[in-house]
LODOZA-343879 format. One record per residue (C-alpha): residue number from 0; residue in three letters; x, y, z. Coordinates in Angstrom, 1 decimal. Last residue first. Example, Ala and Ser with C-alpha at 12.3 -4.5 7.8 and 13.67 -1.06 7.14 Angstrom:
! residues 2
+-----+------+--------+--------+--------+
!  nr ! rest !      X !      Y !      Z !
+-----+------+--------+--------+--------+
!   1 !  SER !   13.7 !   -1.1 !    7.1 !
!   0 !  ALA !   12.3 !   -4.5 !    7.8 !
+-----+------+--------+--------+--------+
//
This chain:
! residues 418
+-----+------+--------+--------+--------+
!  nr ! rest !      X !      Y !      Z !
+-----+------+--------+--------+--------+
! 417 !  PRO !   -7.8 !  -24.0 !   -3.9 !
! 416 !  PHE !   -6.0 !  -25.0 !   -7.2 !
! 415 !  SER !   -4.3 !  -22.1 !   -8.9 !
! 414 !  GLY !   -3.1 !  -22.3 !  -12.5 !
! 413 !  ALA !   -0.9 !  -24.9 !  -14.0 !
! 412 !  GLU !    0.6 !  -22.5 !  -16.5 !
! 411 !  GLU !    1.6 !  -20.2 !  -13.7 !
! 410 !  PHE !    3.5 !  -22.8 !  -11.7 !
! 409 !  SER !    5.2 !  -24.2 !  -14.8 !
! 408 !  ASP !    6.2 !  -20.8 !  -16.0 !
! 407 !  VAL !    7.5 !  -19.9 !  -12.5 !
! 406 !  VAL !    9.7 !  -23.0 !  -12.5 !
! 405 !  ARG !   11.2 !  -22.2 !  -15.9 !
! 404 !  GLN !   11.7 !  -18.5 !  -14.9 !
! 403 !  ILE !   13.4 !  -19.6 !  -11.7 !
! 402 !  ALA !   15.8 !  -21.8 !  -13.6 !
! 401 !  VAL !   16.9 !  -19.3 !  -16.3 !
! 400 !  ILE !   17.3 !  -16.5 !  -13.8 !
! 399 !  TYR !   19.0 !  -18.8 !  -11.3 !
! 398 !  ALA !   21.6 !  -19.9 !  -13.8 !
! 397 !  ALA !   22.2 !  -16.3 !  -15.1 !
! 396 !  GLN !   22.8 !  -15.1 !  -11.5 !
! 395 !  ARG !   25.3 !  -18.0 !  -11.1 !
! 394 !  LEU !   26.9 !  -17.1 !  -14.4 !
! 393 !  THR !   28.1 !  -13.9 !  -12.7 !
! 392 !  GLU !   28.1 !  -10.1 !  -13.2 !
! 391 !  LEU !   25.2 !   -9.9 !  -15.5 !
! 390 !  ASP !   24.7 !   -8.0 !  -18.7 !
! 389 !  HIS !   21.0 !   -9.1 !  -18.9 !
! 388 !  LYS !   21.3 !  -10.6 !  -22.4 !
! 387 !  GLU !   24.9 !  -11.6 !  -22.0 !
! 386 !  TYR !   24.5 !  -13.7 !  -18.9 !
! 385 !  ALA !   21.1 !  -15.0 !  -20.1 !
! 384 !  ASP !   22.7 !  -16.3 !  -23.3 !
! 383 !  THR !   25.7 !  -17.6 !  -21.3 !
! 382 !  LEU !   23.3 !  -19.6 !  -19.1 !
! 381 !  ALA !   21.3 !  -21.1 !  -21.9 !
! 380 !  ASP !   24.5 !  -22.1 !  -23.7 !
! 379 !  PHE !   25.7 !  -23.9 !  -20.5 !
! 378 !  GLY !   22.4 !  -25.8 !  -20.2 !
! 377 !  ASP !   22.5 !  -26.8 !  -23.9 !
! 376 !  VAL !   26.1 !  -28.1 !  -23.3 !
! 375 !  ILE !   25.0 !  -30.0 !  -20.1 !
! 374 !  ILE !   22.0 !  -31.6 !  -21.9 !
! 373 !  GLY !   23.9 !  -32.6 !  -25.0 !
! 372 !  GLU !   26.8 !  -34.2 !  -23.0 !
! 371 !  LEU !   24.4 !  -36.1 !  -20.8 !
! 370 !  GLU !   22.7 !  -37.6 !  -23.9 !
! 369 !  GLU !   26.0 !  -38.8 !  -25.3 !
! 368 !  ASN !   27.2 !  -40.1 !  -21.9 !
! 367 !  VAL !   24.0 !  -42.2 !  -21.5 !
! 366 !  LYS !   24.2 !  -43.4 !  -25.1 !
! 365 !  GLU !   27.8 !  -44.6 !  -24.7 !
! 364 !  GLU !   27.0 !  -46.2 !  -21.4 !
! 363 !  SER !   24.4 !  -48.3 !  -23.1 !
! 362 !  TRP !   20.7 !  -47.8 !  -22.4 !
! 361 !  TYR !   18.1 !  -49.9 !  -20.6 !
! 360 !  PHE !   14.5 !  -50.7 !  -21.4 !
! 359 !  ARG !   12.1 !  -51.4 !  -18.6 !
! 358 !  GLN !   10.3 !  -48.2 !  -19.7 !
! 357 !  ARG !    9.8 !  -46.9 !  -16.2 !
! 356 !  ASN !   13.2 !  -48.0 !  -15.0 !
! 355 !  GLN !   14.9 !  -46.6 !  -18.1 !
! 354 !  VAL !   13.2 !  -43.2 !  -17.5 !
! 353 !  TRP !   14.2 !  -43.2 !  -13.9 !
! 352 !  GLU !   17.8 !  -44.1 !  -14.8 !
! 351 !  PHE !   17.9 !  -41.3 !  -17.3 !
! 350 !  TYR !   16.6 !  -38.9 !  -14.6 !
! 349 !  SER !   19.3 !  -40.2 !  -12.3 !
! 348 !  VAL !   21.7 !  -39.4 !  -15.2 !
! 347 !  THR !   20.5 !  -35.8 !  -15.1 !
! 346 !  VAL !   20.6 !  -35.7 !  -11.3 !
! 345 !  GLY !   24.2 !  -36.7 !  -11.2 !
! 344 !  GLY !   25.3 !  -34.7 !  -14.2 !
! 343 !  ALA !   24.0 !  -31.6 !  -12.6 !
! 342 !  ASN !   27.4 !  -31.0 !  -10.9 !
! 341 !  ALA !   28.4 !  -28.1 !  -13.1 !
! 340 !  LEU !   24.9 !  -26.7 !  -13.8 !
! 339 !  ILE !   23.4 !  -26.2 !  -10.3 !
! 338 !  ASP !   27.0 !  -26.0 !   -9.0 !
! 337 !  PRO !   27.7 !  -22.7 !  -10.7 !
! 336 !  ILE !   30.4 !  -22.3 !  -13.3 !
! 335 !  ILE !   32.5 !  -19.5 !  -11.9 !
! 334 !  LEU !   34.5 !  -17.3 !  -14.3 !
! 333 !  VAL !   37.1 !  -15.4 !  -12.3 !
! 332 !  ASP !   38.4 !  -12.0 !  -13.3 !
! 331 !  GLU !   37.7 !  -10.4 !  -10.0 !
! 330 !  THR !   34.8 !   -8.2 !   -8.9 !
! 329 !  ALA !   32.4 !  -11.1 !   -9.0 !
! 328 !  LEU !   34.9 !  -13.0 !   -6.9 !
! 327 !  VAL !   34.2 !  -10.9 !   -3.8 !
! 326 !  GLU !   30.4 !  -11.0 !   -4.2 !
! 325 !  ASP !   30.5 !  -14.8 !   -4.7 !
! 324 !  ALA !   32.5 !  -15.1 !   -1.5 !
! 323 !  ALA !   29.7 !  -13.2 !    0.3 !
! 322 !  PRO !   27.2 !  -15.6 !   -1.2 !
! 321 !  THR !   29.2 !  -18.5 !    0.2 !
! 320 !  LEU !   31.1 !  -20.7 !   -2.2 !
! 319 !  PRO !   31.1 !  -24.5 !   -2.1 !
! 318 !  GLY !   27.2 !  -24.6 !   -2.5 !
! 317 !  ASN !   26.9 !  -28.2 !   -3.7 !
! 316 !  ALA !   30.2 !  -29.7 !   -4.7 !
! 315 !  ALA !   31.4 !  -30.1 !   -8.3 !
! 314 !  GLU !   31.6 !  -26.3 !   -8.7 !
! 313 !  SER !   33.7 !  -25.4 !  -11.8 !
! 312 !  ILE !   35.9 !  -22.5 !  -11.0 !
! 311 !  VAL !   37.8 !  -20.7 !  -13.8 !
! 310 !  ASP !   40.8 !  -18.3 !  -13.7 !
! 309 !  ALA !   42.1 !  -19.6 !  -10.3 !
! 308 !  SER !   43.8 !  -17.1 !   -8.0 !
! 307 !  VAL !   41.5 !  -17.2 !   -4.9 !
! 306 !  ASP !   43.1 !  -15.0 !   -2.1 !
! 305 !  GLU !   40.3 !  -12.6 !   -1.5 !
! 304 !  ALA !   37.9 !  -15.6 !   -1.8 !
! 303 !  LEU !   39.4 !  -16.9 !    1.5 !
! 302 !  ASP !   38.1 !  -14.0 !    3.4 !
! 301 !  ALA !   34.7 !  -14.0 !    1.7 !
! 300 !  ASP !   34.1 !  -17.8 !    2.3 !
! 299 !  ILE !   35.3 !  -20.7 !    0.2 !
! 298 !  ALA !   34.5 !  -24.2 !    1.4 !
! 297 !  ASN !   30.9 !  -23.2 !    2.3 !
! 296 !  GLU !   29.3 !  -26.5 !    1.4 !
! 295 !  LEU !   31.2 !  -29.8 !    1.2 !
! 294 !  ALA !   33.9 !  -31.3 !   -1.0 !
! 293 !  ALA !   34.4 !  -31.1 !   -4.8 !
! 292 !  PRO !   35.8 !  -27.6 !   -5.3 !
! 291 !  ILE !   37.2 !  -27.7 !   -8.8 !
! 290 !  LEU !   39.7 !  -25.0 !   -9.6 !
! 289 !  LEU !   40.8 !  -24.5 !  -13.2 !
! 288 !  ASP !   43.7 !  -22.3 !  -14.6 !
! 287 !  VAL !   45.8 !  -22.5 !  -11.5 !
! 286 !  ASP !   47.3 !  -20.0 !   -9.0 !
! 285 !  LEU !   46.6 !  -21.9 !   -5.8 !
! 284 !  THR !   44.1 !  -20.3 !   -3.4 !
! 283 !  LEU !   41.8 !  -23.3 !   -2.9 !
! 282 !  LEU !   44.8 !  -25.6 !   -2.3 !
! 281 !  GLU !   45.8 !  -23.4 !    0.7 !
! 280 !  GLU !   42.4 !  -23.9 !    2.2 !
! 279 !  ASN !   42.7 !  -27.6 !    1.9 !
! 278 !  THR !   45.9 !  -27.5 !    3.8 !
! 277 !  PHE !   49.5 !  -28.3 !    2.6 !
! 276 !  GLU !   51.7 !  -31.0 !    1.2 !
! 275 !  GLU !   54.6 !  -30.4 !   -1.3 !
! 274 !  ASN !   56.5 !  -32.4 !   -3.9 !
! 273 !  ALA !   53.9 !  -35.1 !   -4.0 !
! 272 !  GLU !   55.0 !  -38.1 !   -6.1 !
! 271 !  SER !   55.2 !  -40.4 !   -3.1 !
! 270 !  TYR !   51.6 !  -39.9 !   -1.8 !
! 269 !  GLY !   51.9 !  -39.2 !    1.9 !
! 268 !  SER !   48.5 !  -37.5 !    2.2 !
! 267 !  VAL !   46.0 !  -38.8 !   -0.4 !
! 266 !  THR !   44.2 !  -40.8 !    2.3 !
! 265 !  GLY !   42.6 !  -44.2 !    3.1 !
! 264 !  THR !   45.9 !  -46.0 !    2.6 !
! 263 !  GLU !   45.1 !  -48.5 !   -0.2 !
! 262 !  ASN !   42.1 !  -46.7 !   -1.8 !
! 261 !  LYS !   44.0 !  -43.4 !   -1.5 !
! 260 !  PHE !   47.0 !  -44.9 !   -3.3 !
! 259 !  ALA !   44.9 !  -46.3 !   -6.1 !
! 258 !  LYS !   43.2 !  -42.9 !   -6.4 !
! 257 !  VAL !   46.6 !  -41.2 !   -6.7 !
! 256 !  ASP !   47.6 !  -43.7 !   -9.3 !
! 255 !  ARG !   44.4 !  -43.0 !  -11.3 !
! 254 !  ALA !   45.0 !  -39.2 !  -11.2 !
! 253 !  ASP !   48.6 !  -39.5 !  -12.4 !
! 252 !  PHE !   49.8 !  -36.2 !  -10.9 !
! 251 !  GLY !   51.0 !  -32.9 !  -12.4 !
! 250 !  ASP !   54.3 !  -31.2 !  -13.1 !
! 249 !  ALA !   53.8 !  -28.6 !  -10.4 !
! 248 !  ASN !   53.2 !  -31.4 !   -7.8 !
! 247 !  TYR !   50.9 !  -30.7 !   -4.9 !
! 246 !  ILE !   49.2 !  -32.7 !   -2.1 !
! 245 !  ALA !   46.3 !  -31.5 !    0.1 !
! 244 !  GLY !   45.0 !  -32.3 !    3.5 !
! 243 !  SER !   43.6 !  -35.2 !    5.6 !
! 242 !  SER !   40.0 !  -34.5 !    4.6 !
! 241 !  ASP !   40.8 !  -35.0 !    0.9 !
! 240 !  SER !   43.0 !  -33.1 !   -1.5 !
! 239 !  VAL !   44.3 !  -32.7 !   -5.0 !
! 238 !  ALA !   46.9 !  -30.5 !   -6.7 !
! 237 !  VAL !   48.7 !  -30.4 !  -10.1 !
! 236 !  VAL !   46.1 !  -32.1 !  -12.3 !
! 235 !  ASP !   47.6 !  -31.3 !  -15.7 !
! 234 !  ALA !   45.1 !  -31.1 !  -18.6 !
! 233 !  GLY !   45.3 !  -33.4 !  -21.6 !
! 232 !  ARG !   41.6 !  -34.3 !  -22.0 !
! 231 !  ASP !   42.3 !  -37.6 !  -20.2 !
! 230 !  GLU !   43.6 !  -35.6 !  -17.2 !
! 229 !  VAL !   40.2 !  -33.7 !  -17.1 !
! 228 !  LEU !   38.4 !  -37.1 !  -17.0 !
! 227 !  LYS !   40.6 !  -38.6 !  -14.3 !
! 226 !  ALA !   40.5 !  -35.5 !  -12.1 !
! 225 !  ALA !   36.7 !  -35.1 !  -12.5 !
! 224 !  ILE !   36.3 !  -38.8 !  -11.6 !
! 223 !  TRP !   38.5 !  -38.2 !   -8.5 !
! 222 !  GLY !   36.6 !  -35.2 !   -7.4 !
! 221 !  ALA !   33.1 !  -36.5 !   -7.9 !
! 220 !  ASN !   33.7 !  -39.9 !   -6.2 !
! 219 !  GLY !   35.8 !  -38.7 !   -3.3 !
! 218 !  TYR !   39.0 !  -36.7 !   -3.8 !
! 217 !  GLY !   38.0 !  -33.3 !   -2.4 !
! 216 !  GLN !   39.5 !  -30.0 !   -3.5 !
! 215 !  ILE !   40.7 !  -30.3 !   -7.1 !
! 214 !  ALA !   43.4 !  -28.2 !   -8.6 !
! 213 !  VAL !   43.9 !  -28.0 !  -12.4 !
! 212 !  THR !   46.5 !  -26.6 !  -14.8 !
! 211 !  ALA !   45.1 !  -26.1 !  -18.2 !
! 210 !  ASP !   46.4 !  -26.7 !  -21.7 !
! 209 !  SER !   43.9 !  -29.4 !  -22.6 !
! 208 !  LEU !   41.1 !  -27.0 !  -21.5 !
! 207 !  ASP !   41.8 !  -24.8 !  -24.5 !
! 206 !  ARG !   41.0 !  -21.1 !  -24.3 !
! 205 !  GLY !   38.6 !  -18.8 !  -26.2 !
! 204 !  LEU !   36.8 !  -17.8 !  -23.0 !
! 203 !  TYR !   33.6 !  -19.6 !  -24.2 !
! 202 !  ASP !   35.8 !  -22.6 !  -25.1 !
! 201 !  PHE !   37.2 !  -22.6 !  -21.6 !
! 200 !  ALA !   33.7 !  -22.4 !  -20.2 !
! 199 !  GLU !   32.5 !  -25.2 !  -22.4 !
! 198 !  ARG !   35.4 !  -27.4 !  -21.2 !
! 197 !  ALA !   34.6 !  -26.6 !  -17.6 !
! 196 !  ALA !   30.9 !  -27.6 !  -18.2 !
! 195 !  ILE !   32.0 !  -30.9 !  -19.7 !
! 194 !  ILE !   34.4 !  -31.3 !  -16.8 !
! 193 !  THR !   31.8 !  -30.9 !  -14.0 !
! 192 !  SER !   29.3 !  -32.9 !  -16.1 !
! 191 !  ARG !   31.7 !  -35.9 !  -16.0 !
! 190 !  GLY !   32.5 !  -35.6 !  -12.3 !
! 189 !  THR !   28.8 !  -35.7 !  -11.5 !
! 188 !  ALA !   28.0 !  -38.5 !  -14.0 !
! 187 !  GLU !   30.8 !  -41.0 !  -13.2 !
! 186 !  VAL !   28.8 !  -43.3 !  -11.0 !
! 185 !  ARG !   25.7 !  -43.0 !  -13.1 !
! 184 !  GLY !   27.3 !  -44.0 !  -16.5 !
! 183 !  GLU !   25.3 !  -47.2 !  -16.9 !
! 182 !  SER !   22.0 !  -46.9 !  -15.1 !
! 181 !  GLY !   20.7 !  -48.8 !  -12.1 !
! 180 !  GLY !   17.9 !  -51.4 !  -12.1 !
! 179 !  SER !   18.9 !  -53.7 !   -9.3 !
! 178 !  ASP !   21.6 !  -55.5 !  -11.3 !
! 177 !  LEU !   23.1 !  -52.1 !  -12.3 !
! 176 !  ALA !   23.5 !  -51.0 !   -8.6 !
! 175 !  LYS !   21.1 !  -48.3 !   -7.7 !
! 174 !  GLY !   21.7 !  -44.5 !   -8.0 !
! 173 !  THR !   18.0 !  -43.9 !   -8.4 !
! 172 !  ILE !   14.9 !  -44.5 !   -6.2 !
! 171 !  VAL !   11.2 !  -45.3 !   -6.6 !
! 170 !  GLY !   12.0 !  -46.1 !  -10.3 !
! 169 !  PRO !   12.6 !  -49.8 !   -9.4 !
! 168 !  GLU !    8.9 !  -50.3 !   -8.6 !
! 167 !  THR !    8.0 !  -53.9 !   -8.1 !
! 166 !  THR !    5.2 !  -54.2 !   -5.6 !
! 165 !  ASN !    4.1 !  -55.5 !   -2.2 !
! 164 !  GLU !    4.2 !  -52.0 !   -0.8 !
! 163 !  LEU !    6.2 !  -53.0 !    2.3 !
! 162 !  THR !    8.5 !  -55.3 !    0.2 !
! 161 !  GLU !    8.9 !  -52.7 !   -2.6 !
! 160 !  TYR !    9.8 !  -50.0 !   -0.1 !
! 159 !  THR !   12.3 !  -52.0 !    1.9 !
! 158 !  ASP !   13.9 !  -53.4 !   -1.3 !
! 157 !  LYS !   14.3 !  -50.0 !   -2.9 !
! 156 !  ILE !   15.7 !  -48.5 !    0.4 !
! 155 !  TRP !   18.2 !  -51.3 !    0.7 !
! 154 !  ASN !   19.3 !  -51.0 !   -2.9 !
! 153 !  MET !   19.8 !  -47.2 !   -2.4 !
! 152 !  GLU !   21.9 !  -47.9 !    0.7 !
! 151 !  ARG !   24.2 !  -50.3 !   -1.3 !
! 150 !  GLN !   24.3 !  -48.1 !   -4.4 !
! 149 !  GLY !   25.7 !  -45.1 !   -2.4 !
! 148 !  THR !   25.6 !  -43.1 !    0.8 !
! 147 !  ASN !   28.3 !  -41.2 !    2.6 !
! 146 !  VAL !   27.4 !  -37.8 !    1.0 !
! 145 !  ASP !   24.6 !  -38.3 !   -1.6 !
! 144 !  PRO !   22.7 !  -41.2 !   -3.1 !
! 143 !  ALA !   19.2 !  -40.9 !   -4.6 !
! 142 !  PRO !   15.6 !  -40.2 !   -3.5 !
! 141 !  ILE !   12.6 !  -40.1 !   -5.9 !
! 140 !  ASP !    9.6 !  -38.3 !   -4.6 !
! 139 !  LYS !    6.0 !  -38.6 !   -5.9 !
! 138 !  ASP !    5.6 !  -40.3 !   -9.3 !
! 137 !  GLU !    8.3 !  -42.9 !   -8.8 !
! 136 !  GLY !    7.3 !  -43.2 !   -5.2 !
! 135 !  ILE !    8.1 !  -41.4 !   -1.9 !
! 134 !  PHE !    6.0 !  -39.8 !    0.8 !
! 133 !  PRO !    4.2 !  -42.7 !    2.4 !
! 132 !  ARG !    7.4 !  -44.9 !    2.5 !
! 131 !  LEU !    9.7 !  -42.3 !    4.0 !
! 130 !  GLU !    9.3 !  -43.6 !    7.5 !
! 129 !  LYS !    9.9 !  -47.2 !    6.4 !
! 128 !  ALA !   12.9 !  -46.1 !    4.3 !
! 127 !  PHE !   14.4 !  -44.4 !    7.4 !
! 126 !  ALA !   14.1 !  -47.7 !    9.3 !
! 125 !  ARG !   15.6 !  -49.6 !    6.4 !
! 124 !  THR !   18.6 !  -47.2 !    6.3 !
! 123 !  LEU !   19.1 !  -47.5 !   10.1 !
! 122 !  ARG !   18.9 !  -51.3 !    9.9 !
! 121 !  GLU !   21.4 !  -51.4 !    7.1 !
! 120 !  ILE !   23.7 !  -49.0 !    8.8 !
! 119 !  GLU !   23.7 !  -51.3 !   11.9 !
! 118 !  SER !   24.4 !  -54.3 !    9.7 !
! 117 !  ASP !   27.4 !  -52.5 !    8.1 !
! 116 !  SER !   28.8 !  -51.6 !   11.5 !
! 115 !  TYR !   28.6 !  -48.2 !   13.0 !
! 114 !  GLU !   31.2 !  -45.4 !   13.8 !
! 113 !  THR !   32.1 !  -44.8 !   10.2 !
! 112 !  PRO !   28.5 !  -43.9 !    9.4 !
! 111 !  ASP !   28.7 !  -40.6 !   11.4 !
! 110 !  VAL !   25.0 !  -39.9 !   11.8 !
! 109 !  VAL !   22.5 !  -37.1 !   11.6 !
! 108 !  ILE !   20.4 !  -38.6 !    8.8 !
! 107 !  GLY !   19.7 !  -36.7 !    5.5 !
! 106 !  GLY !   17.2 !  -36.0 !    2.8 !
! 105 !  LYS !   16.8 !  -33.8 !   -0.2 !
! 104 !  GLY !   14.0 !  -32.8 !   -2.6 !
! 103 !  GLY !   13.6 !  -30.7 !   -5.7 !
! 102 !  GLY !   11.2 !  -30.8 !   -8.7 !
! 101 !  PHE !   11.7 !  -33.0 !  -11.7 !
! 100 !  PRO !   11.1 !  -32.7 !  -15.4 !
!  99 !  ILE !   14.6 !  -32.1 !  -16.8 !
!  98 !  ASP !   15.5 !  -28.7 !  -18.1 !
!  97 !  VAL !   19.2 !  -28.4 !  -17.2 !
!  96 !  VAL !   18.5 !  -25.2 !  -15.3 !
!  95 !  ALA !   15.2 !  -26.6 !  -14.0 !
!  94 !  CYS !   16.7 !  -29.7 !  -12.4 !
!  93 !  LYS !   19.4 !  -27.6 !  -10.7 !
!  92 !  TYR !   16.8 !  -25.0 !   -9.7 !
!  91 !  VAL !   14.7 !  -27.5 !   -7.8 !
!  90 !  MET !   17.8 !  -29.3 !   -6.5 !
!  89 !  TRP !   19.1 !  -26.1 !   -5.0 !
!  88 !  GLY !   15.9 !  -25.9 !   -3.0 !
!  87 !  SER !   16.3 !  -29.5 !   -1.7 !
!  86 !  LEU !   19.9 !  -28.6 !   -0.7 !
!  85 !  ALA !   18.7 !  -25.6 !    1.2 !
!  84 !  THR !   16.1 !  -27.6 !    3.1 !
!  83 !  VAL !   18.6 !  -30.3 !    3.9 !
!  82 !  GLU !   21.1 !  -27.8 !    5.2 !
!  81 !  ASP !   18.5 !  -25.9 !    7.2 !
!  80 !  ARG !   17.2 !  -29.1 !    8.9 !
!  79 !  THR !   20.8 !  -30.1 !    9.8 !
!  78 !  VAL !   23.3 !  -32.8 !    8.8 !
!  77 !  ASN !   26.6 !  -32.3 !   10.6 !
!  76 !  PRO !   27.1 !  -35.9 !   11.7 !
!  75 !  HIS !   26.7 !  -37.1 !    8.1 !
!  74 !  TYR !   24.6 !  -39.6 !    6.2 !
!  73 !  ARG !   23.2 !  -38.0 !    3.0 !
!  72 !  ILE !   20.0 !  -38.7 !    1.0 !
!  71 !  GLY !   19.8 !  -37.4 !   -2.5 !
!  70 !  GLY !   17.3 !  -35.4 !   -4.5 !
!  69 !  LYS !   14.2 !  -35.4 !   -6.7 !
!  68 !  TYR !   10.7 !  -34.3 !   -6.0 !
!  67 !  PRO !    8.3 !  -35.4 !   -8.8 !
!  66 !  GLY !    7.6 !  -32.9 !  -11.6 !
!  65 !  ARG !    8.0 !  -29.3 !  -12.7 !
!  64 !  ASP !    5.9 !  -27.6 !  -10.0 !
!  63 !  GLY !    7.1 !  -30.0 !   -7.3 !
!  62 !  ASN !    8.9 !  -27.6 !   -4.9 !
!  61 !  PHE !   10.9 !  -28.1 !   -1.7 !
!  60 !  GLN !   10.3 !  -31.6 !   -0.5 !
!  59 !  SER !   12.6 !  -31.9 !    2.5 !
!  58 !  ARG !   13.4 !  -35.2 !    4.1 !
!  57 !  PHE !   15.0 !  -35.2 !    7.6 !
!  56 !  ALA !   16.5 !  -37.7 !   10.0 !
!  55 !  THR !   17.3 !  -37.7 !   13.7 !
!  54 !  PHE !   18.8 !  -40.8 !   15.2 !
!  53 !  ARG !   17.9 !  -42.7 !   18.4 !
!  52 !  GLU !   20.0 !  -45.6 !   19.7 !
!  51 !  LEU !   18.8 !  -48.9 !   21.2 !
!  50 !  SER !   21.1 !  -51.5 !   22.9 !
!  49 !  GLY !   21.3 !  -55.1 !   21.7 !
!  48 !  ASP !   25.1 !  -55.1 !   21.2 !
!  47 !  ASP !   24.7 !  -55.0 !   17.4 !
!  46 !  LEU !   22.6 !  -51.8 !   17.6 !
!  45 !  GLU !   18.8 !  -51.6 !   17.6 !
!  44 !  VAL !   17.6 !  -48.6 !   15.8 !
!  43 !  THR !   15.2 !  -45.8 !   16.9 !
!  42 !  LEU !   14.6 !  -43.3 !   14.1 !
!  41 !  ASN !   13.3 !  -39.9 !   15.0 !
!  40 !  THR !   11.6 !  -38.0 !   12.2 !
!  39 !  GLU !   11.6 !  -34.6 !   10.6 !
!  38 !  LEU !    9.7 !  -34.3 !    7.4 !
!  37 !  VAL !    9.9 !  -30.9 !    5.6 !
!  36 !  ARG !    7.1 !  -29.5 !    3.4 !
!  35 !  GLU !    6.4 !  -27.1 !    0.5 !
!  34 !  PRO !    9.9 !  -25.6 !    1.0 !
!  33 !  HIS !   10.4 !  -21.9 !    1.0 !
!  32 !  LYS !   12.1 !  -19.4 !   -1.3 !
!  31 !  LEU !    9.9 !  -20.2 !   -4.3 !
!  30 !  ARG !    6.8 !  -19.0 !   -2.5 !
!  29 !  GLU !    8.5 !  -15.7 !   -1.7 !
!  28 !  ILE !    9.3 !  -15.3 !   -5.4 !
!  27 !  VAL !    5.6 !  -15.8 !   -6.3 !
!  26 !  ASP !    4.5 !  -13.1 !   -3.8 !
!  25 !  ASP !    7.2 !  -10.7 !   -5.0 !
!  24 !  GLY !    5.7 !  -10.8 !   -8.5 !
!  23 !  VAL !    7.8 !  -12.0 !  -11.4 !
!  22 !  ASP !    9.1 !   -9.8 !  -14.3 !
!  21 !  LEU !   12.7 !  -11.2 !  -13.8 !
!  20 !  TYR !   16.0 !   -9.4 !  -13.4 !
!  19 !  GLU !   15.6 !   -8.6 !   -9.7 !
!  18 !  ALA !   14.5 !  -12.2 !   -9.1 !
!  17 !  ALA !   18.1 !  -13.4 !   -9.6 !
!  16 !  ASP !   19.4 !  -11.8 !   -6.5 !
!  15 !  ASP !   16.4 !  -12.8 !   -4.4 !
!  14 !  VAL !   16.9 !  -16.4 !   -5.5 !
!  13 !  GLN !   20.6 !  -16.3 !   -4.6 !
!  12 !  SER !   19.8 !  -14.8 !   -1.2 !
!  11 !  GLN !   17.2 !  -17.5 !   -0.5 !
!  10 !  LEU !   19.8 !  -20.2 !   -1.2 !
!   9 !  SER !   22.4 !  -18.6 !    1.0 !
!   8 !  GLU !   19.8 !  -18.2 !    3.8 !
!   7 !  PHE !   19.2 !  -22.0 !    3.6 !
!   6 !  PRO !   22.9 !  -22.7 !    3.6 !
!   5 !  ASN !   23.5 !  -20.7 !    6.8 !
!   4 !  ALA !   27.0 !  -19.2 !    6.2 !
!   3 !  GLU !   29.8 !  -19.8 !    8.7 !
!   2 !  GLU !   32.4 !  -17.2 !    8.0 !
!   1 !  SER !   35.8 !  -17.1 !    9.6 !
!   0 !  MET !   36.8 !  -20.4 !    8.1 !
+-----+------+--------+--------+--------+
//
């Protein structure tokens, strides 16, 4: 990549872009471009050999005008303050665009979890939970899984919090295992919303998703679930990738078989049905009907965008396109479904989990998927209405216009408290 975009600056650029179409004061917009608070903490953890190691961790609470802060916790060696802050801001607008009553938060620890044992990761997770304890709660801030975290880590955080608080509060965190108060449908939610949004986009264009060719960058949870679900709709998944590289077959893959191969070998590379292997960057430029970036931020920069050939992009990852790439693709005939709608299934079903935890009444997977479908379809309709009303260049602009207006309305209706 020739361009390394600062994710926080990318977020602010997107807010400024949308603000031009809104009757909102510059002072209010300035407020919506900065977090309310960011916790930075040093965690000292005893390793299995008895030595101590220090880890830097963050939790950003960006905006709580519409409800408790909401957002995941990631474990990755490249976690930074700016990344966590940006992701917490995107969560504000993601929740607003699908109209669920949460604000935005995000957390992360600078760590490569593959270099540590399970017991070391547990101690690290519990140390972070202890530091987060004063700031989280089902009416304050509700963390969730993200990159390199999952049900296991969420269960540890829940247990640590409940033990220290001497309470039972399953709604303090989402993304838990079912037996710990998790929700049916949560594991598939992000991939599912990515495909629901893609289906709506193809309908909007007068096309049928079942006839599409699809390339998916990233074959983790969101990417592989998206592959499975789009294949079930009749589309041909012709290329997938992970950190090792990309595989291609013009006739399409069996998504489940690729996943089984990856589970066995740890990679998609070397899959027997692949006719060709190449890089992740080359996958992103394939001439396909639907491209799903499902890896990390800034996967497509301005240079790479010049070579993007897909008709529709549904962003399963957070911030996979830089603002400069957006500008390039806005001049091309590419319909981009922005991340804050496409991958909002995760936070939406997290909201369902939170509701179920508070009611102590749990839903079937069928009900979860039905409710998710309605929310994503309504969200897409709101975007296309704004897109047409303001004669916009991109659906991303439309998403931020819808989301920012909802946040502003909540802020102004609440009034000012000195």
